[in-house]
N, C-alpha and C positions, 0 to 999 in steps of 0.2 A: 486522619484517613482522607477526608475531603480535600485537604491541602495537597496531599500526596497524589491523589488522582488528578487534581487540577494541574499539577506540575507535569504529570504524565501526558495529559491531553495537550498541553501547550508544547511539550517536547515532540509528541507525535505529529502535531500540526506543522512544526518546523521541519521535521523529517519528511512529511508529505510534500511540503514545498520544495525541498531538495530533490525528492524523487521526480516530481513534475518538471523541475528545471532541467535535470539530466535527461529525462525523456524527451522534452521538447527540443533541447539542444541536439540530441541524436537525430530527431526527425528533421531538424533544420540542416544539419551537416550532411546527412545521407539522403535527404529528400524522400524519406519513407513516410507512408501514411500512418495515421493513428491506428492503434489496434482496435479491432471491432469486438474483441473478446468481452470487455466490460458490458457493452450493451447487449451482447448475446447472452451473457450471464443473467442480466436483469430480465430479459425476455423469457429465458428458461425458468427462472425463479417465479415469475408471474404465472407462467403456464402451469408449473408444478403445484402452485398454491391456489390455483383456480381464480386468480386475479387477472384483470385485463389492463393493459397500458392503453389508454384511450387515444384515438386519432387514427389516421390512415396516412400512408405515404410518408412524406417528409416530416409532417407533424409528429407522427409516432416515432420515427427514427430520431428526431431531435430530442424527444422526451427520453427515449432509451439512452441516448448518448449522455444527456444530463444526469440521469439516474445512475448510469455506470460511473461517471466521474464522482458523483456524490458518494457512491458506494466505496470508491477508493479512499476518499477523505475519511469516511467512517472507519474503515479498516485501519488506516494509518493512525488516527487518533486513539482508537481502542487498543492497538498494539502498544502505543505509547503509555496509555493508562495502565495496561498490564505490566509493562516494564517498570513503571513507578512502584507497583505493588511488590515486585520481586527485587527492587533496587537495593534494599538493605542487605540481602544475601549476595548480591552481585558487586557490592562496593569494592571488594578486594580484587576484582578483575579489572584490567586496564580497558580503556575505551577501545583500544585496538582489538580487543576480544569481544566486548559486549556489543560494539557496533555491528560487526558481521553477524553475530548471533541475532540481534534485533532485525537486521535486514533479512536474514533467512526466515525468521518468524513471520515477518510481513509478507514475504514472497510465498511462503507455504500457506498463509491465510487466504491468499487470492488464488494461487495456482492449484492447490489441492481440490477445492470445491469445483473448479472448472474442469479438472481432470476427471473427477468422479462423475460429473454430469456429461462427460463425453465431448465437451467443447474443444478440448485441446489434448495433445499427447506429446509431452516433452521428448519422448523417444524419437519423434520425427523432426524435432527442432534442429535448425542449422546452428553453426557456431555464432553467427551474427544474431540469430533469434535468442540464443542463450545470453549473449552479451547485452542485448536490448532489455532483457529481464533482470539479469544479475546486477549490472552496474547501477541502475537507478535504485534498486533495493539496497545495495551496499551504501549508496549515498544516504538513503533514508536511515539506515541503521546507525551510521556514524554520526549524522547530525542529531538524530534522536538521542543517542547515548550521550553525546557531548552536551546537548541542551539540558537534558535531565540532570546531569552532574552539575552543570553551572547553576541551575535553579535550586538544586539541593544545597549547594554551598551558600547561595545567597540567602536562603530562608532558614538556615540552621543557626 
């Protein structure tokens, strides 16, 4: 079980790297700024749990930005670990199926809580907003699924 979760964490980390690479490539190509949603989610979570993110001005914003990025890494590795736990049931599915499913799971893991807290509403997103969210998560899912399968073959 520990080995299985370890493979999932590693696969999720690889997928998270792919997600970040696609996101940063999109930002570089289109000249768009980074999303502020991750830091807004951290600030909202801190407020709802009665915690404070210390600092003022840039110091606090920088902490929120760092915590938002760390939150994304945590979600990516946890989805990878969960994928490893269900991998025995999903082995019969090709990576072309499991990849998009994992991407959708990672996307839902971040977007749904932000929707519920009122930070975003996908009904108002433009086509480019959707692409900026779907394509990195698709890359995440494909890389996570592929890495998980490769690690399973290697350790079997």
